[in-house]
C-alpha positions as CSV (number, residue, x, y, z in Angstrom):
1,X,-16.8,3.7,-12.5
2,X,-18.6,5.0,-9.4
3,X,-18.2,1.7,-7.5
4,X,-14.5,1.5,-8.1
5,X,-14.1,5.2,-7.0
6,X,-16.1,4.3,-3.7
7,X,-13.7,1.2,-3.3
8,X,-10.6,3.4,-3.8
9,X,-11.8,5.8,-1.0
10,X,-12.4,2.8,1.3
11,X,-8.9,1.5,0.4
12,X,-7.2,4.9,1.0
13,X,-9.2,5.3,4.3
14,X,-7.9,1.9,5.5
15,X,-4.3,2.7,4.3
16,X,-4.3,6.1,6.1
17,X,-5.3,4.3,9.3
18,X,-2.1,2.2,9.2
19,X,0.8,3.6,11.3
20,X,3.4,5.4,9.1
21,X,6.5,3.8,10.9
22,X,7.0,0.0,11.0
23,X,9.9,-2.3,12.1
24,X,9.3,-4.2,8.7
25,X,7.7,-3.5,5.4
26,X,3.9,-4.0,6.2
27,X,2.9,-5.8,3.0
28,X,0.4,-8.0,4.8
29,X,-1.3,-5.0,6.3
30,X,-1.3,-3.2,2.8
31,X,-2.8,-6.4,1.2
32,X,-5.5,-6.6,3.9
33,X,-6.6,-3.1,3.3
34,X,-6.6,-3.8,-0.4
35,X,-8.7,-6.8,-0.1
36,X,-11.1,-5.4,2.4
37,X,-11.9,-2.7,-0.3
38,X,-12.4,-5.3,-3.1
39,X,-9.0,-4.9,-4.8
40,X,-6.4,-7.5,-5.6
41,X,-3.4,-8.0,-3.4
42,X,0.1,-6.9,-4.6
43,X,1.9,-9.4,-6.7
44,X,4.6,-11.2,-4.7
45,X,7.8,-9.5,-5.0
46,X,11.1,-8.7,-3.2
47,X,11.0,-5.2,-1.7
48,X,14.6,-4.4,-0.7
49,X,16.8,-1.4,-0.3
50,X,17.0,1.6,2.0
51,X,14.3,3.4,-0.1
52,X,12.2,2.6,-3.0
53,X,8.9,2.9,-4.7
54,X,6.5,0.4,-6.3
55,X,3.3,1.1,-8.4
56,X,1.1,-1.8,-9.1
57,X,-2.3,-2.4,-10.8
58,X,-4.7,-3.7,-8.1
59,X,-8.1,-3.0,-9.9
60,X,-9.5,-2.6,-13.3
61,X,-8.6,1.1,-13.3
62,X,-6.9,1.4,-9.9
63,X,-3.1,1.4,-9.0
64,X,-1.4,1.1,-5.7
65,X,1.5,3.6,-5.1
66,X,3.9,2.6,-2.3
67,X,7.1,4.1,-1.2
68,X,9.3,3.3,1.7
69,X,12.4,4.6,3.5
70,X,14.5,3.0,6.0
71,X,15.4,5.4,8.6
72,X,18.8,5.3,10.8
73,X,16.8,3.7,13.6
74,X,16.0,0.6,11.3
75,X,12.3,1.4,11.1
76,X,10.6,2.0,7.8
77,X,8.5,5.1,6.9
78,X,5.7,3.9,4.5
79,X,3.5,5.8,2.3
80,X,0.8,3.8,0.4
81,X,-2.3,5.0,-1.4
82,X,-4.6,3.8,-4.4
83,X,-5.6,6.1,-7.3
């Protein structure tokens, strides 16, 4: 669908605008970007560990991919995008 592809671009632009490094996992910021583009929020879950990945369906044919890594400083490096 062309409209879902446009929404994916909007979501990816919003996600790319988020900082890469955070003192915590920015789930609320990611959810805000998703909903602003018309997608569903991530399902409530416990994201823990020094590093990890999550893939979640947020639209009819759209998935969010998110990975995190906790650096020695305690800050998290986050990569998130939809496809």
